[in-house]
C-alpha positions in Angstrom: 3.8 -53.0 -7.3 6.1 -50.4 -7.3 5.9 -47.1 -5.5 6.6 -44.9 -8.4 5.0 -41.7 -9.0 6.1 -38.9 -11.1 6.7 -36.7 -8.1 9.2 -39.1 -6.6 11.4 -39.5 -9.9 14.8 -37.9 -9.8 17.4 -37.8 -12.5 21.0 -38.2 -11.9 22.9 -34.9 -12.2 25.0 -34.4 -15.4 28.7 -34.4 -14.5 30.6 -31.7 -16.1 33.9 -33.0 -17.6 36.9 -30.8 -18.1 38.1 -31.2 -21.8 41.5 -32.8 -22.5 42.9 -29.7 -24.1 42.2 -27.6 -21.0 44.0 -30.4 -18.8 46.9 -30.2 -21.3 47.3 -26.4 -21.1 47.0 -26.5 -17.2 49.8 -29.2 -17.1 52.0 -27.1 -19.5 51.5 -24.1 -17.2 52.4 -26.0 -14.2 55.4 -27.3 -15.8 56.6 -23.8 -16.9 56.0 -22.4 -13.5 58.1 -25.0 -11.9 60.9 -24.6 -14.4 60.9 -20.9 -14.1 60.8 -21.2 -10.3 63.8 -23.6 -10.2 65.8 -21.3 -12.6 65.1 -18.3 -10.3 65.9 -20.3 -7.2 69.1 -21.7 -8.8 70.3 -18.2 -9.8 69.5 -16.8 -6.3 71.3 -19.7 -4.7 74.4 -19.2 -6.9 74.5 -15.6 -6.5 74.1 -15.6 -2.7 76.7 -18.2 -2.3 79.3 -16.6 -4.6 79.7 -19.7 -6.8 78.4 -18.0 -9.9 80.8 -15.1 -9.4 83.7 -17.3 -8.9 82.7 -19.4 -12.0 82.4 -16.3 -14.3 85.7 -14.8 -12.9 87.5 -18.1 -13.7 86.1 -18.2 -17.2 87.0 -14.5 -17.9 90.5 -15.0 -16.6 91.0 -18.0 -18.7 89.8 -16.2 -21.7 91.9 -13.3 -21.3 95.3 -15.2 -20.7 96.3 -15.3 -24.4 95.4 -11.6 -25.2 96.9 -10.3 -22.0 100.1 -12.3 -22.7 100.3 -10.7 -26.1 100.0 -7.3 -24.6 102.7 -8.1 -22.1 105.0 -9.5 -24.8 104.9 -6.1 -26.7 105.2 -4.0 -23.4 108.2 -6.2 -22.3 109.9 -5.9 -25.7 110.0 -2.2 -25.7 111.7 -2.1 -22.2 115.2 -2.2 -23.8 116.4 -0.7 -27.0 117.7 -4.1 -28.3 114.4 -5.8 -27.8 112.5 -2.8 -29.2 114.6 -2.9 -32.5 114.0 -6.7 -32.8 110.3 -6.0 -32.4 110.4 -3.3 -35.0 112.3 -5.5 -37.4 110.1 -8.5 -36.9 107.0 -6.5 -37.6 107.7 -4.6 -41.0 104.1 -3.0 -41.1 105.3 -0.7 -38.2 107.1 1.3 -40.9 103.8 3.0 -41.8 103.6 4.7 -38.3 107.4 4.9 -37.6 109.5 5.3 -40.6 112.8 4.6 -38.9 114.1 2.6 -36.1 115.1 5.9 -34.4 111.7 7.3 -34.6 110.3 4.2 -33.0 112.8 4.3 -30.3 112.1 7.9 -29.5 108.5 7.4 -29.4 108.5 4.4 -27.1 111.3 5.8 -24.7 108.6 8.1 -23.2 106.2 5.0 -22.6 108.7 2.5 -21.0 108.0 3.5 -17.5 104.2 3.9 -18.1 103.9 0.2 -19.2 106.5 -1.3 -16.9 104.1 -1.9 -14.1 101.4 -3.8 -15.9 100.3 -6.8 -13.8 101.7 -10.2 -15.1 98.3 -11.9 -14.9 95.0 -10.5 -16.3 93.5 -8.1 -13.8 89.8 -8.8 -12.6 87.0 -8.3 -15.0 85.9 -5.3 -12.9 89.3 -3.6 -13.3 89.4 -4.4 -16.9 86.0 -2.8 -17.5 87.0 0.2 -15.4 90.2 0.7 -17.6 88.2 0.4 -20.7 89.8 -2.9 -22.0 88.7 -3.8 -25.5 89.5 -6.9 -27.6 88.4 -7.2 -31.2 89.0 -10.3 -33.1 88.0 -11.3 -36.5 88.8 -12.1 -40.1 88.8 -9.7 -43.1 86.4 -10.3 -46.0 87.6 -10.8 -49.5 90.2 -12.7 -51.4 93.2 -11.9 -49.1 91.7 -13.1 -45.9 93.6 -11.9 -42.9 93.3 -12.7 -39.3 92.8 -9.5 -37.3 93.2 -8.9 -33.6 93.2 -5.6 -31.7 93.7 -4.7 -28.0 93.1 -1.4 -26.4 93.7 -0.8 -22.7 93.7 2.4 -20.6 97.0 2.3 -18.5 96.2 5.3 -16.5 93.7 8.2 -16.4 95.7 9.9 -19.1 97.2 7.1 -21.3 96.0 4.3 -23.5 97.9 1.6 -25.3 96.5 0.3 -28.6 97.8 -2.7 -30.4 96.8 -4.3 -33.7 97.9 -7.6 -35.2 97.2 -8.9 -38.8 98.1 -12.6 -39.3 100.0 -12.6 -36.0 102.3 -9.6 -37.1 102.0 -6.4 -35.3 100.8 -3.7 -37.6 99.7 -0.9 -35.2 101.4 0.3 -32.0 100.0 3.4 -30.6 100.1 5.2 -27.4 97.8 8.1 -26.9 97.2 10.5 -24.2 93.5 10.9 -23.2 
């Protein structure tokens, strides 16, 4: 006979099971934490080794080569009277600001020395930011769509050059004293 008695009976304890949805969200949290940690770690590594700075500097320089070349083409053209007259004739919209070639030559004669020493390659991003360099590019809206492009650059503490092209023709050419 068996030795059973109500005092010696014991039940197996009920196992508590974690629901699947809780496991899923815990897994998602772990994955998010690992991804966030790896992004922070990569950014710290890239910033501390200088690779990120070099990468961005190369990208900024490459993006600024064409606009800087356009700025230099105009400033180089005003260095001599012959080239300045050719620039004036090639861009008929300049008549709005300078009615005659003589007016144009008088105005730019003062600026020749101020723009002669612009660097031949685009300056660093920090220097461009310090000199308040702005580029604005876009298209006008309406029937007569035009491609617009503007450059503004502070040459010195007192002087700024502003250029505006419309469909690759120079339409504004301004020097201003700050």
